[in-house]
Structures are given as C-alpha cells and as structure tokens.
C-alpha positions as CSV (number, residue, x, y, z in Angstrom):
1,M,-1.4,-20.5,-5.2
2,T,0.5,-21.3,-2.3
3,F,4.1,-21.4,-2.1
4,E,5.3,-23.1,1.0
5,P,8.8,-23.1,1.0
6,E,9.5,-26.0,3.3
7,S,7.7,-28.4,1.1
8,L,9.4,-26.8,-1.9
9,G,12.9,-27.0,-0.9
10,R,13.0,-23.4,-1.7
11,S,14.7,-20.2,-0.3
12,R,13.0,-16.9,0.0
13,S,14.8,-15.5,-3.2
14,D,13.6,-18.6,-5.3
15,L,9.9,-18.2,-4.0
16,A,10.5,-14.1,-4.6
17,E,11.5,-15.6,-8.3
18,A,8.4,-17.8,-8.7
19,L,6.2,-15.0,-7.5
20,R,7.9,-12.8,-10.2
21,N,7.1,-15.5,-12.8
22,E,3.5,-16.0,-11.8
23,R,3.3,-12.3,-12.1
24,K,4.9,-12.0,-15.4
25,R,2.6,-15.1,-16.4
26,A,-0.5,-13.3,-15.5
27,G,0.6,-10.7,-17.8
28,L,1.3,-8.0,-14.7
29,A,4.3,-5.6,-14.0
30,Q,6.7,-6.4,-11.6
31,T,5.9,-4.4,-8.9
32,R,3.2,-4.4,-6.2
33,P,1.5,-0.7,-6.5
34,A,0.2,-0.7,-3.1
35,Q,3.3,-2.3,-1.1
36,R,6.3,-1.8,-3.4
37,C,5.2,2.0,-4.6
38,N,4.2,2.2,-0.8
39,M,4.4,6.5,-1.2
40,S,6.5,6.2,2.0
41,T,9.7,8.6,2.7
42,P,13.2,7.1,3.2
43,D,12.7,7.6,7.3
44,Y,9.1,5.9,7.0
45,V,10.3,3.2,5.1
46,R,13.3,2.4,7.4
47,A,10.8,1.8,10.2
48,S,8.4,0.0,8.6
49,L,11.0,-2.6,7.9
50,A,12.6,-2.1,11.5
51,R,11.6,-5.9,12.4
52,N,13.9,-6.9,10.1
53,S,17.5,-7.9,10.5
54,G,20.7,-7.1,8.4
55,D,21.8,-4.5,6.5
56,L,18.6,-3.0,5.0
57,S,20.2,-0.1,3.2
58,K,19.5,-2.0,-0.2
59,T,15.7,-2.7,0.6
60,V,15.2,1.2,1.6
61,A,16.7,2.0,-1.8
62,K,14.9,-0.2,-4.0
63,K,11.7,0.6,-2.3
64,L,12.1,4.1,-2.8
65,E,13.0,3.3,-6.4
66,R,10.3,1.7,-7.0
67,Q,8.0,4.5,-6.2
68,H,8.9,5.8,-9.7
69,V,6.5,3.7,-11.3
70,L,3.8,6.0,-9.8
71,L,4.8,8.6,-12.4
72,D,4.2,6.1,-15.8
73,S,1.3,7.7,-17.5
74,S,0.6,4.3,-18.8
75,K,-0.3,3.2,-15.6
76,S,-3.4,4.2,-13.0
77,F,-3.5,3.6,-9.6
78,T,-6.2,3.7,-6.9
79,F,-5.1,3.8,-3.1
80,V,-7.8,3.5,-0.4
81,L,-6.0,3.8,3.0
82,T,-7.9,3.6,6.7
83,E,-7.3,6.9,8.9
84,Q,-5.7,4.7,11.6
85,A,-3.2,3.1,9.0
86,V,-2.1,6.5,7.6
87,R,-1.8,8.3,11.2
88,W,-0.1,5.0,13.1
89,P,2.8,6.9,14.8
90,L,5.4,4.8,13.2
91,V,8.2,7.5,13.2
92,S,8.9,10.8,15.2
93,P,6.1,13.4,15.2
94,L,8.2,15.6,12.7
95,A,8.8,12.7,10.2
96,M,5.1,11.8,10.6
97,A,4.3,15.1,9.4
98,M,6.6,14.8,6.5
99,Q,5.0,11.1,5.7
100,L,1.3,12.7,5.5
101,D,3.0,15.8,3.2
102,R,4.5,12.9,0.6
103,L,1.1,11.6,0.5
104,V,-0.4,14.9,-0.4
105,S,2.1,15.2,-2.9
106,V,1.2,11.7,-4.4
107,S,-2.3,12.4,-4.3
108,R,-1.7,15.0,-6.9
109,I,0.2,12.8,-9.6
110,P,-2.7,12.6,-12.4
111,Q,-2.8,8.9,-12.4
112,V,-3.2,8.5,-8.8
113,R,-6.2,8.4,-6.9
114,L,-5.6,8.5,-3.2
115,G,-8.3,8.4,-0.7
116,V,-8.4,8.0,2.8
117,I,-11.5,6.4,4.9
118,P,-11.8,8.8,8.1
119,L,-13.0,7.8,11.7
120,G,-15.6,10.7,11.7
121,M,-17.6,9.8,8.7
122,G,-20.4,9.7,10.4
123,G,-21.9,6.4,9.9
124,P,-20.9,2.6,10.6
125,V,-18.6,1.1,8.3
126,V,-19.3,-2.7,8.5
127,D,-16.6,-3.9,6.5
128,T,-13.3,-4.5,8.1
129,P,-10.1,-4.3,6.5
130,L,-8.0,-6.7,8.0
131,S,-5.5,-7.0,5.4
132,V,-3.6,-5.3,2.8
133,F,-4.3,-6.4,-0.6
134,T,-3.4,-5.4,-4.3
135,V,-5.8,-6.1,-6.9
136,Y,-4.3,-6.5,-10.2
137,D,-7.1,-6.2,-12.8
138,R,-9.5,-8.9,-12.8
139,R,-6.9,-11.8,-13.2
140,L,-5.0,-11.8,-9.8
141,V,-4.9,-10.2,-6.1
142,Q,-2.7,-10.4,-3.4
143,I,-2.8,-10.6,0.1
144,E,-0.1,-9.4,2.6
145,T,0.4,-11.0,5.8
146,N,3.0,-10.3,8.2
147,T,5.0,-13.2,7.3
148,G,4.6,-13.2,3.7
149,A,2.1,-13.0,0.7
150,L,-0.8,-14.6,-0.8
151,I,-1.6,-15.1,-4.6
152,L,-5.3,-15.7,-5.9
153,R,-5.9,-16.3,-9.3
154,D,-9.7,-17.8,-8.8
155,H,-12.3,-15.7,-10.3
156,R,-14.4,-15.8,-7.4
157,D,-11.6,-15.1,-5.0
158,V,-10.6,-12.1,-7.4
159,N,-14.3,-10.4,-7.5
160,A,-14.7,-10.9,-3.5
161,Y,-12.0,-8.8,-3.3
162,R,-12.8,-6.4,-6.2
163,D,-16.2,-5.8,-4.7
164,D,-14.3,-5.2,-1.0
165,F,-12.1,-2.2,-2.9
166,E,-15.1,-0.9,-4.5
167,R,-17.2,-0.9,-1.0
168,Y,-14.0,0.4,0.9
169,E,-13.9,3.2,-1.9
170,T,-17.6,4.3,-1.0
171,Y,-16.5,5.4,2.5
172,A,-13.6,7.3,1.2
173,V,-12.6,10.4,0.6
174,F,-10.6,11.8,-2.1
175,G,-9.0,15.0,-4.0
176,S,-8.7,18.1,-2.0
177,E,-11.0,16.7,0.7
178,C,-8.4,13.9,1.5
179,R,-5.5,16.5,1.1
180,E,-7.0,19.0,3.7
181,L,-7.6,15.8,6.1
182,L,-3.9,14.8,5.3
183,S,-2.6,18.6,5.7
184,D,-4.7,18.9,8.9
185,W,-3.1,15.2,10.4
186,A,0.2,16.6,9.5
187,L,-0.2,20.0,11.3
188,G,-0.7,17.9,14.1
189,F,2.1,15.8,14.3
190,S,4.3,18.8,13.8
191,G,2.6,20.3,16.5
192,L,1.5,23.5,14.6
193,G,-2.3,22.2,14.3
194,R,-5.2,24.7,13.2
C-alpha cells in the first residue's frame, strides 16, 4: 500500500496515523524494531536526524524511549548490519566508539540477536542490501527510503524480503564473534586500537 500525500490531501501526521492504523490492522506492534529501536546513543540519534529542520529534542527523546521495546522478553529481534553501516563516521570518533559499545551492550540482551556482515569475510557477497527494511512476521515488510517508507503486504513481496534477510543472515557473524569485531572497531575510533 502506497500513501501519496498530495493525492490524499493529508499531512505527514495524518499519514503517520494511517501507517499506525495499518500496523494495528495487521496485528503488529506500534514500533518498528530496526529503525524506531535504533540501538543508538543520543549523539548518534541526533546526528542521524541532522538533515531534518526544527526542534528535534522531542524526536530524539521518542527514539531513545522506543529502545525499551528491546527489553520486552515477550518479543524477539534479529538485526543484521553491514560493517559499512556500523562504521560509517556519522559522529566524532569518541561518539562512534560509544555507539559501537552500545551495539555490544544491545547484543547481550537475551531476546536480541545482533549480527554484522564484515567486509573481510573471505568470499563474494552477491546480494546487495540497498535499503533498510523490516520484516514483521509473514504479513508485512516496511522498506525505508530517504523520503519515507513503503509498506508491502503481498505475500510474494513479504516472502522475497524474508528470503533476502535469511541470505544476509548467512553472511553475518553473531554472538562473541560479532562483539569482538564491534569492540575492535570501537577501539579503533577511540584511538586505542589493538
């Protein structure tokens, strides 16, 4: 389902409400695990919103508050990130080190499975992740773009993204191997590299 603001004659807040209603109708939570729970430090959240105008303090506070869903033991989350995304220098080196330490901490939450696809994995990765997407069960996929989000409900689309995610998982490292990489990269940003 695509929402075109101009054709609907509605504001962004109206469209956000329509998206919330679509999620409710599909029986899904109000939060998007990958983006809304963003696993980020306050500095990283602020930097990620830098292109937006206006007072961002409420938006930053909401994004940080939404991270609490990661602690809900009735839910489970799997995140797969690329090394390029994790190491993108969005903030100062010290703030990047803190962001990577935050990811290490998040990876220790029992209901969170955090993986990274490292650049030096030893073989070609034929799949190219060009967008951030979130798969909700077998009913809905949300693809994030620079200007908005696309919601897909058709089972063929959902299955295609589920298949993509499963392939990305096979390239990723999880657990202690993931934490070791994240820690090494954090040390590199802090100037204390091993």
